[in-house]
N, C-alpha and C positions, 0 to 999 in steps of 0.2 A: 503493499499499499504506499502511496505517497503521503505526504504531510496532511493534505487536505482530506485524503480518505481516512487517515487515522484519528484526525479530530472530530469528524462525523463518527466514526466508530466508538470514541472515547464518549461521547453522550450515550450512546446504547449501554455501556459499560457501567458509567457512572449512574443511572438508572437502575440498572440490575443490582449494584451494591445496595442503594438506600432501600429498594424494595425487598431485598434479601434481609437486611438487619430490621426493617420494619415488620416482617413477617416472624422474625426470630424474636422480637421484643427487647433484644440486647445486642450488641457487638462494639465495632470500633470502626465508625465512620470517618473519622478525622483523618487518620493515617491511610486507610484505604483509599481516600479520594486524592490523597496527596501522591499516593504512589501508582496510580492507575495509569498514568501517561507512560511511565516507564514500562510497565507490564505490558499494556498494549502493544507499544513498539516492538518489544521483543517477541510476544507471539504471532503477531499479524505483519510482521516484516523482517525480524532480524534472525530468529532461530530457526535451526533445522529442528522438526519435530513431526510426530504423524499421531494424530487422535486414534486411528484405527491401530496403531502398533504402538502403545505408549513405553513399552520395554525393547523399543529398537535400539541395538546395541551402538549405531552411530549418531545417537540423537544429540542435540545439545542439551543440557541441563540447567534448570533454573531453581535456584535455592531461596526460598523465602525465609531469610533469617528473622524478621519482624514478622513472626508468625501471627498475632494478633490481627495484621493486616490482611488475612486471608479472604475475606470478601473480595477484594481485587482480583487476586489469583483465580477464584472460583468463576468469576464474572467471566475472565478471559478463557478458562478450561471450557466450561460451559458453552460458550459462543464458539468454540473452535470444534466442538462436537465429542468432548471426551466423557460427557455424560448428561441425561436428559435436562433441559431447563427446569423442568418440575421440580429437581433437588433442590433449588434455590429456595423453595419455600420451607423447606425443612431444616435450613442453617439453624446450628446450635441445638437442635432438638437431642434429645436422649436417644442413643443408637441410631441417628440418622448418618448419612453418608458426608454430609459436609459439616464437620465439627468445628468448635470455635478457635481451634488451632487445627493447623493440616495434620492430617493421619493417612500415610501413605498405604496402609492396609485398607482403608475405607474409601479411599478417592484416587480414580484413574487420574495418572498425569502427576501427582505429588510425589515430589523426590527424596523429602526428608521431613520427619516430625518435628516442627519447630515450636519455640514457643518462649523456651528457656533463653534468654536474649544473650546473644553473642557467640552462639555455638554454630551459626550456619556459615560463618567465613573459614572456621576451622574444617567442618566437614567439605565446603566446597573447594578448601585446598588439597586436601586427601584425594578428593575425587578428581580433580584437574591433575594430579601427580599420577593417579593410576591410569588415566587416559593416557598420559604421556608414555608409560611404561608398556601400555598396550600398542602403541603407534597408531591409536584412532585419532581422526580429525576432529572430534568433538570439542565444544567449546562449553565452559562453565560459567554461569551468570549467578551473582548472589547479590541480594538487595538487602541492606541493612537499614534499621532506622538512626536518626541521630542520637538518640539516647543510648545506644549500644556502644558509642564510642568511648563510654566511659568505662568500658569492661576491660580489665587487662587480657582476656582471652584474646580479644581482637587484635590485639597489637603482637601477642605470641604469633597467630596464625598470618600476621602482616610480615613477620620475619622469616617465618618457615616459606611462604610463597615467594618473597623475593629471593631468598637463599637457593630455592629450586628452580628458578628462572621460568615461573609456570606464566608463561604468555599466552595460555590458552583460556586463562582465568580473568574474568572482568567483575570487579566489585561495584556494588553502587550505594550510594547514601542517599537514602530520600531525607534530603536535609531541609525540613520543615520548621526546625527551631523550637519545636517543642518536645515535651515528654509527657508522660502519664499525668504528672502533677503540677507542672509549670514549664515556664520558658526554660531552654538551656541554660540559659545566662544567670538564672536563680538558683541553679543547682550544682552545674559544672560548667564552666567557660570552655567552649571547644576551640575557638578560633586561636590561630589558624589552621583550619582543618586540613586544607590542602596542603599547606607546609608541612603538616605532621606525616602525611602520607607520602609525600616526596621525599621525607627524610628517611622513610622504610624502603626507599629504592621502589617505589610503584610508579609507573606512569600514571600522571594524575591531571585530569580534566575537571574544570569546573563549568557547569552548564546552568540554563534555565530548565528545570527538569518539567516544564510544562509546553516547550518549545519543540516541536518535533522535528524542525530543521535541524536544531543543535543537538536533539537526542540521535538522531540517526547517524549524524556526522561524528559524533564521539564513539558510536559502536564501530562506525568505518575506522575511526584512528586505532580504536583497540585492535581491530583485525589485524591492523598492519603494524602493531608493534611487535618487536622480536626481542626475546631475551629477560622480560620481566613481566609481571601482571599488570593490570589497569586498573585504577580506581576513576568512578565518575562521582564526584561531587555534584548532585543534581538540587539546586535551589529550589525550593517547593513550598506550596502554600497549604497548611492543615485544612483540611475541609473543601478543598480547591472545587469551585465551581456551584457553592451553596452559601448565600451572603452570610447568613446568620450562624454557620459553622466556621467560616474561614478564620483562621487564627485564634479560635476560641478553645482554651485548654480543655473544659468539661466535655467536648465532643471527642476526646482521644479515645475514650471507650466506656461501656457500659450503658449509656445511652440509646435508646431508639427513636427516632421521631415519631412525633404523634400523627395522627392522621392529616391534621391541617398541615404541619411542620412539612410531611411528606408532599402533599399536594403543591406547597409552595416551592419547595426544593426541586422537584421533577419539571416544573413551569420555568424555573430560572435556568436549569440545565437546557432545555429544550429551546429557550430563547437565546441563550448564550452565541 
């Protein structure tokens, strides 16, 4: 898809996210809406994957380290045909196929059970190294939240990936500047985040995480990089696309929109 087509598709995915969380009665709308443009670009333009063969050995892998943002991933997987769209209405229901954090035993297309923050990048680095040893052309993409950057395990994995020259690994930070409790700057300042990743010898790019031309260009640069992994710092807006959710910490998680809020949110997305 070109940027214009991706923008149109993002409206569908944002609607899916909100309706999923509404039916669930709880969820994480803020970080799902901030991450969806990156996930949209991956699944509908960048990655080699096959919904009819989710275990295809040469597929690219996507690891959602910020597992609470799984409504965004479920929206993409559903629209790609990994499972029936009817599953959306059972998000977070006991025993259902779409749990509140990804479960690879329940949901086709899920690569990693995430939820304990910071573990995704370690897992992704291990997968990338394994693919290198097997001589496979597959690439590994891992998406983290900015709050995860507080975790020491992230930086251990950063050293490991750089040491092993994992140029088939692309990290992304959904850098919306908010965590579950407040703004990053109130909890632990991260700046300069790009400088930190460069210091760990990652090819580091900083982009607007809602601008498809910049997103696609960053993925292209990552493919061309040799001898080291790439980190994309994607500046995003928490709750992107819904005016009353944007940059509002309470929409990080647990809340679901009321019927009136859902109607307003869907109309704003449609008119954008």
